[in-house]
C-alpha positions, 0 to 999 in steps of 0.5 A: 857558404865558405866559398864566399867566406871573405865577403860574409866575414865583412858583412858580419863585421859590419852587422850587414843583413844578407840573404844566403842561398846554399846548395844542400843537395845535388842530383846528377851532373851539376856544376858546383858541389853541395855547400856552395853559396850565393849571398845578397845584401840589402843593397843588392850586392851579390857574391858567389855562384851556385850554378856557373850562371844558369840559375843565378838570376832566379836565385838572386830574386829569391834572396831579395824576396827573403830580405824583404819578407823576413820569413822563415827559410825556404827550399827551392828546386832547380832542374833541367827544362825540357821546353827551354834549356836556357830558361830557369834550369840546369842545361847540364842535366843535373838538379839542385836543391837550394836553401834560402834564408835571411841572416842577421849577423847580430843574432848569429855570433857563431857565424861570425866566429867561424868566419873569423877562423877561416879568415885566420886560416884555422880549421873550422866547421859550420853545421847548418840544418837543411832538412827537418822541423821548420823551427830548426830549419836554417839554424847553425852551429860553430865547431872549432878545430879541436871539435868543441862546440863554440857557438850556435842557435841549437840547444840541448840534445840537438846541439850535442848530437849535431856537434858530434856529427860535425866532427867527422867531416871536420876531421876529413877536411870535406864538406858533407851532408850528414843525417842526425837524430831520430833516436829518443835516447840521443836526439828525437828530432830527425835532421839533415845537417850540412857541415861546411868545412874549412880545413888546412891545406892537404899535404903533398910530400915529394921525396927526391929533389929531381927534375920530376919533383920540381914539376910536381911541386908546381902542379901540387901547389896549383891543386891547392896542396901544401907541398914539401920536398925532401931529400937527404942531399943538401946540394940538391934540396935547395929553395932555388931548385924548388921555388913552388914548394912551401917547404924544402927539407934536407933529411933522410926521407924516412926520418922526416916522414916519421915526424911529419903531420899527415892525414887521410888527405896527404899524398906521398910521392916517392921519386927517388927510385933508389933502394937505400932511400925508397925501402925505409921510406915506404916501410914508414909510409905504408903504416900511416893513414895517408890517402895516396902513396906512389913510387916512381920507377920502371917495372923492373924497379917495381918488382925489386922494390916489392921483393925488398919490402916483403923481406923487410916485413911489409905485409901484402895488405900494406903493399896493396896500397902502393901505386907503382909505377906512379901515375896514370898512363897518359903517355907522359915523357917530360917532367911536366907531363909526368907531373900531370900523370901523377896529379891525375892519379892523385885526384882520381884516388881522392875522388874515387874516379876511374881514370878513364875517358868520360866519353867512354863512360855512362852515368853521372859525371859527378859522384859523391865522395865517401868520407873516410 
């Protein structure tokens, strides 16, 4: 639902009832991920999309019906139609499981609070029960950036257990479906909960104020990263040379990284290929819980870098995390092409992709990510 947070925030502020249709499960190849929503208000205004177009009309009517009937939340399933690929179905061959429910903002201050967090740029999570006892279906819980339960329509042990399970996806910064309960000691009800997550932008830390860094900072920003360029040389690390970076820092790379805030979504890109910068920097980077560490350089530079890092006490297990030479084999030559090569590897690493052409593979195009 957070894909339409801005509109829902306004509707909640105005106490405007609406129907919410949310993708709660995906099988096979589908255009949009779990957690994507469409909402329709009482005047028939619609925001969002859950299929890229192929089932929007049917979902719109389900939302209008939910607004009229004021009944319990309902599940709807959409799959590929063999008889008519352009009828109500998914022409991509996937299947969508959708939860449709009426929302009265006055009865759900927790949702308004969570949407206010999103509007203010604060990390937040909304845990939504998408499978379980009918009386709990569609209920929600707001968990703030600190992992504290702030508001919600769940109570008792269910509230505590759902809140606890929501903290993992919130820390990872990814919307995810989690299974909760079924244990009399914690939560007797067996529930499936969709944790909608709004997190701060992931970080891309680029070390080395070179032309490749300028192109990479632009590509990183396009992908939604908060980009920092760092170099020890003040003549090169300037705002004028890196207009697309969020931050340009003059400091020794290893010293900056030691104090930087990083997490499992952070990408560290070392473009200096100068041992006096690289070795201290990579010694630090390879001890941190970041998602990607890549270093630029030739095969010879890579071999020498490994030797120096080993002599500096870096373990084989730590060295295995290093992606060097950085990027995928795209035949890149220019800084812009190289930036595509590097970001393609970062995307593949985050999504557990192969980096191979889809035309040469079989099976689902979209695969579930495993949370860290």
